[in-house]
N, C-alpha and C positions, 0 to 999 in steps of 0.2 A: 402708290408704288413704294416699295421699301428702298431706302437709299443709305446703305452703309458700305461704301467702297473702300477697299484696302489695297495696298501695294501687292502686286502679284496675283490679284484676283483674275480669273478667266471667265469669259462670257460666251454664251451661245445665243443664236437667234432662231426662234420658231416662227414660221409663217403659216397661218391658217387661211386657206382659201374656202370661203363660204359661197352661198348662193348669190349674194348681191355685192359682196365686198371681200377684200383680203386684209388680214390683220397681221402685223409683225410685232413680236414681243422679244425684248432683250432680257435674258435671265442669267443670273450668276450661277456658275457651275457648282460651287461649294454647297449651297443650301437652297437653291431654287428661288431665291428672291427675285421678284419681278421688278425691273428697274425702269423700263420705258416701253411704251407701246404707241402704235399709230395705225390708222385705218385708211385704206384707199377704196372708195366706192368705184365699182365697175362703170365705165362710161356707157356701155350698151346694156348693162344689167342682164335681165332675162329677155331674150328675143323670142316672143311668143305669137305675135300677130303679123309681123312683116320683117324682112331683112333690112339692114341699114340702107340698102339701095332702093327699097320700096316694094320688093316682091312680096306678095301676101303669102302667109303660111296657113296650112290646113289646121283643123282642130287638134288639140293635144300635143302640139309641138312646143319644145323648149330648147333654145339654142343659146350659145354664148360666143363671144369674140375672144380668141386667144390673146390678142393684143392687150386686153384688160388684165390678163394674168401677168404679162411682162411688166405692165405699169405698176403693179403692186410692188415688184422688186425695185423699180426705179424710184418710187415715191414713199411707200410705207416703210421699207427697211431703213433708208437713211434717216427718215423722220423719227423712227423708234430709237435708233442709236443716239441721235441728237437729244431726244427727250430723256434718255437714260443718263446722259452726261458721262459716258465711258469712252475710253480711247478705242477706236475701231481696231487698232492693232492688237488689243487684248481679246478680240473675238476669235474663237478657235473653231467654230463650226456653225452650220446652218442646216435646219431640217424643215420640211414642209409637210402639210397634210392637205387633203382635198376632199370635196364632195365626191361621191361615187354612187353609181357608175357614171362619171362624166368623161366622155371619150371623144377622140377626134381622129380623122383620117389625115395622114401626112405623106409627103414624099420620103424617100429613103434617108434624106439628111435632116428630117424633122420639120421641114417647112409645112405648115398647115395648108391643106388644099384650098381653104377659103382665102388664102393670101396669094394664090396664083390668079392673075387678072382674069383669065378666061373662065374661071370657076367661081368667081366671087358672088355671082347671082344665083348659084345653085344651092338650095338649102342643105342638101346632104353633104356639102363640102365643109360645113361649119361644125363647131363643137356641139355635140348632143349632151345637154345637161342631164343630171340624174333624173329630173322629173319630166323628161321627154317621154310621153306615154303613148305616142302614136304607133309604136311597134307591138302593141298588145296582140293583134292577130298573128304576128310572126312568132311571138312567144307561145301562143296557144298551139301552133303547129309544132314548134320544137318540143313542147311538153308531150303532146299526143304521140309523136314519133318516138320519143325517148321511152315512153311506157310500152308502146307497141313492140319496140325492139329490146325491151328489158335492159336498157343501158345501165351499167353498174353505178354510174355517178349520180343518177337522178335522185336516189334516196338521200344522198348527202345534202341535197338542197330542199329537203322537206317535200319532195315529190313535184315541185314546180319551179321552173326557171322564170325569173321576172322579166317583164317587158323593159325594165330599166337597164338590163345587163347587156354585155358586149354582143352576144350572139343574136339576140332579137334586133338590136340596133344595126348590126352589120348586115343581117339578112334583109332588113328593110332597105338599106342603101342599095344592095345588089338588085333587088327586085323593082325599086322605084327609080333608080338612076344608075344603071350598070356602068356608064362611063366613069362616074365618080368612083364607084367601087374598083374598077380596073386601074384608075390612076392612083388609088391609095396603096402605096407600097408598105405603109405601116398603119396599124389601127391601134391607138395607144391611149391608155388612161391619162387624163390631164395631170394626175399626180406624178406619173413617170415622165410625161412630156416636160413639165416645168423643171424637174431634176435634170433632164437632158439639156435644157437651156442654161442651167446653172453650171454644170460640170463638163458639158460637151460629150458625155458618154451616155448612150442609150442603155437603160436598165429596165427591168420589170421587178416590182416588189411582190413578195409572196402573198400579201394580203389581197390586193385587187386581182392578182392572177388566180387565186383560189376562189374568192367569193364571187367575182364578176366574170372571170374568164374560164370557169369550170376546169381548173387544173386540180386533179386529184391523183394522189399516189404517183406523181411525176408524169401524168399523161393528160393531154387535152382530149376532147371528143374526137373520135376517129374520122378519117377522111370518108369512110363509107357512110357514117352517119350524116355527115355534112352534105355529101352529094345526094343522099336520099332526100334531104330537104330541098335541094336545088342543085342540078348538075354542075353549076358554075360556082358553088359555094365551097367546094372541096379544098380550096387553097386558103381558106380564111385563117387557119391556125398559123400559116406562114407570115401573115400580117401581124398577128398577135405576139408570136414567139420572140423572145429576146433574152439577154443575160438575166437570169433569175437570182435575186439576192434576198437574204433574210432581213427581217426588220432590225433596225439598229446598225446595219452594216454601212460601210462607207461606199457610196456610189462613185465617188471621184473627188477631184479637187476643184475649187472655184476657179473658173477661167478668168482671163484678163477682162473679157467683155462683161461677164457677170459681176466682176469686182468693180468695174466702172459703173454699172447700174446701181449696185447696192452700197458702194462706199466701203465694202469689207475687204480684208486682205486677200489678194490672189493666193490660191493654193490651200486655203483652209478646207476642212472636211465638209463635204456635202453628204448628208444622210440619205439613205434610200427613202423613196416616197412612201406615204402612208395615207390612210383614210381618216377623215376628221373624227369619226366616232371611235374607231379602234385605237388611234393614238392616244385618246383621252384616258384609256385604262391606265396608262403609266402615270399621268398626273393625278389620277384618283386612287393611286396605290392599290390597283385592282388587277395586278398581273398574275396573282395566284388564283387557283380554281375556286369557284363558289361565290365570288363577289361580282354581282351584275351591275353594270354601269348603264344608266339611261341618259343619253345625251339629248336634252330637250331644247329644241329651237323651232324653226319653221316645220320641221318634221322631228321624229324621235327615232334614234337608233339604239337598240339594246344589245350589248355585247357582254359575254361572260366566258371565262375559261373553264374547261373541264379536264379532268385527269384522263378520261377515257373517251373514245369516239362513240357517238350515238346518232341515230337518225331521228330527227324531230320533225313531225309533219308540219308543213307550212312555214318552216324557218328559211332564212336567207342562205344558210349554209353552215357547214362545219369544216374548218380548215386547220390542218396541222401547222402550228406556228403562226396562225393567221392574226393573232393578237399579240402574243409574245412567244418567243422560242421555248420549246419544251412542254407545251400544252396544246390541247385542241381548243380552238377559238370558235365560239358560236355567235351568230349574228341573227337578229330579228329587227323588225322596225315597223313604224307607222308612218305612212306617206304624208300625212298632214296632221299637225298639232298646233303650233303657233300660227301657222297659216290659216287655220280654221277660225281661231279667235280673232285674228286680224281681219279676215273677211267680214265677220259679223260687225266689228267696230266700224269698218270702212263703208260697208254697203247696206247694212240693215239697222244699225242702232240709230235712234232719233237724235236730233240735235239737242245738246244740253247734257246728254249722258254718253256721247259717242267717244268714250275713252276707256282704256282698260282699267284705269285707276277707279273711275266712277262706277263702272259696271261691277268691278270686283267688290267695291265697298257695299253696293246695294245687294249683290248676290250673297255676300258673307253673312248678312243679317237673318237669313231664312234657315229654318231647320232642314235636315236632310229629307228629301221627298216632297217638300211643301209645294214645289212648282208642278208636280204631277207629270213630268216629262221624262222621256228616254230618247237619246239621240244616238245615231250610228256615226262613227268617226271616219267616214269614208269620203270626205269632201275632195280628197285628192286620190281616190282609189284606196285599195287595201294591199299593203305590202306583206303583212303577216297577220293572220294565218292563211288567208284565202288566196293571196298572190294574184289579185285581179284588179287592174287599174281602170277597168270599165265600170266598177261599182261606184256608187255615189252616196252622198249623205242623206240623212233622214232624221226628222224629229217627229215623235209620236206623242199625242196627248195635249196638243195646244187647244185652247178655248178662247173665247172673247175676253177672258180675265187674264190671259197670259201676258206677262210684261217682258220688256227687253232683258232685264236682269235674270229672269227665269230661264230664258233661252240661253243666255250667256253661261249661266251656271251649268245647265244641261250639257252644253258643248264641252266645258271643262271636264265634267264628270265622264263624258263619253270617252275621252282620251285615256282617262284612268282605267276605265273598264277594259279598253283595248290592251293596255299594258298588263293588267291582271291576267287576261287570257294568254298573253305571251309567256308570262312567268309560269302559269299553271301548265302550259304545254311543255316547257323545259322540264319542270319537276316530274310531270307524268311520264316523260321519256327517259328519266333517270339521270338528268343533268341537274345537280344540286344548285340551288340558289339560296345561299345562306345569308346574304347581305345585299343591300340595295344602296347604291350611290347615285345621286342625281347631279348632273352637270348641265351646263348650258344656260342661256339667257333667261329661261323661264323659272329658274330657281328663285328669282326675286319676287315672284307672286306667292305670298304666304298662304293665301286661300287655296291655290292650286296645289301647293305642296302638301297641305293638310288633307285635302281630298285624296291625294295619291296614297298617303299613309293610311287613311281610313279605309279606302277601297281595297288596297292590297293587303291590309292587315300586317304591315311590316314597318319597322322604324326606317326613316329616311336619313341616310348620311348625305351631307352636302359637300361637294368638292369645295375646297377653300380658295380656289382660283376662279376668277370670273372669266378666265381665258383658258379653259381646260384643253382644247385642241392645240392652241399655240404653245402652251406650256409642255404638252406631251411631245410636240415636235421638237421643242428645245431639248427635252430629255433625251430623245433619240439622237439629236445632234451631238450631245455630250458623249454618248456611247460611241458614235461614229468617229468622234475626235480622239477616242482613246482615254477619256477622262474617267470612265467607269468600265469595269470588265463586262457588264451585262445590263440589260434593261431593268432587271430586278433590283440591282444595287442602286442604279440611278433613280429609279422610282421611289425607293425608300428615302434617298437623300434629298430629292428635289420635289416630290409630290406632297400634297397636303389635303387632308379631309377633316371636316367637322363631323363628329360622330353623333348619331341619333338626335338630330336637330328637331325632327318631327316624329311624334309617336302616335300610333293609332288610338283613337278613343273607342272603347268597347261598345258603347251605345250607338255611336254613329256608324261603326263598322257593321253592326248587326242590321241597321237600317239599309246600309249600302248592299249587304248581301242579297236582300230582297230585290232591290233595283237591278243588281248585276244579273240575277237570274232572268229578269225580263230582257236585259240587253243580250244575253246569250241566246234567248229564244228568237229575238229579231235577227241577230247575227246569223244564226243557222238557217232561218227561213229565207232571208233575202240573199245570203251569201253562198248557200250550199244547194241551190236548185229548187227550193220550195216555191219561189216566185222570182223569175228572172226579169221583172219589170224594169229594173235599173239598166240592165243590158239592152233591153229593147228601146228604152228612152234614149240611151246614148246613141244607138244606131240611127234613130229617127232624127236626133239633133245633128249628127254628123252629115247625114244625107241632105238635110235642109241647108246647112252651111255650105256644103260643097256645091249644091245646086245653085245657090246664090252667087258663089264665086265664079262658077262656069258661065253664068248669065251676065258677068261683068258688073254685078251690082257692087255697091260699096262694101268693103270687107267688114264682116261682123266680128266683134270682139267676143271671144269664147273663153269662158272660165272653166277649166277642167274640174 
């Protein structure tokens, strides 16, 4: 951390809510210097097999406990301020970002339904994490009906709504637990809910409302569309709708209660909520059109601004002002990246080389193509371009000579191929991608970064902050506090990027072109209807697990 404090310096706090923990970062307004940080691990983590009370969960569920989010404010924020060694009175604003679509049902006052005693053992009363994929059948129905009715908004989302988003999850609640649906007076993104906890005012940010809530040109899907899905679903928008604010706006002032949690001054600015990937564009100095940011962690999200609106098949959406005001923000993503590598290290790598460091060292010594493998990066489904979370991973080409480092390298490469497909889809649709910035924890893997440069045939710029989302949230907090007139000026003053750290090697790039062609062939065959074996296997697995649960056998651990 940089420590050069001066009299009159002002500070902001950015809080990044991830999948397993929340991180607070104290940043100096004048130059973006990062002075102190702290992490709080969620007590319940990802709830995927059983509720804290013991009730078993079906396959493909992923829930969280909202109390874990409050605890980040109680523990991580004061610890970060203490580590920074700054006077809390000099903090002028706080901003947050969150995974998305992570969404929860609440009462009208914001009380989560899972915190009402009579609903605590009801799975649908809990937070649905972004990677809750059990609503895929509901997403399929939404998409089919949208195309049948030629709904004008479906093209803005690449032709498919994801199972991760608000409508599929809401419809699942209605049809599987209508009492919970009826009790839910509000259905709110966790990003907006935690802002509500901070400032006492309910707001909706344009980012999640647009990308996850299907808000386009000032309108949500019509009541007629919703009732055609289910006659009792027509009121869903009333649960979603709330005061809509642009990114960088002030949602309200820190309440006395939240000031006691955080140790920050009551009344300071609370910025409108944001998504972890989208807020990183500010810290990567990527708020102007054409600079794509890939935020690489457990999953990867790709965001880029464009000057014009275009419909890009298989993308997560295009939203006016969705990344920064004054531009059309485009989003795509891969549902599993770091999680795939972590799965292999934890469950498949033999003892002695079961670490990322050792496998990377061994994998780096081989030339491109020497392992003879191609993998599909769908171990947690496909977010873009196929938008189908019932798809699964695959490795082709294994023999008795295949070694663990071969498989590991093939998995690294598969995620790079997926990113290349996303970039090419943007470009083919007329959305320029002039520049590529990588952010997130995976930037520390030099082999992975070089593979991405070679596969995409593009230089990689690397964000200079190890805490891109938290820094981005701090930048938005500075704007909300009136320290800068816009996100653009704040990004230039507080963001940092190392330019062209990795450059493509022409020989390796040519070798990867041939492998990428094979990846595309497998992608289209197994993802576009050539062979639906993955979907059939998923259905067989789910039926077997559910039958075992019905027979009161021991719960089976299921990995999506």
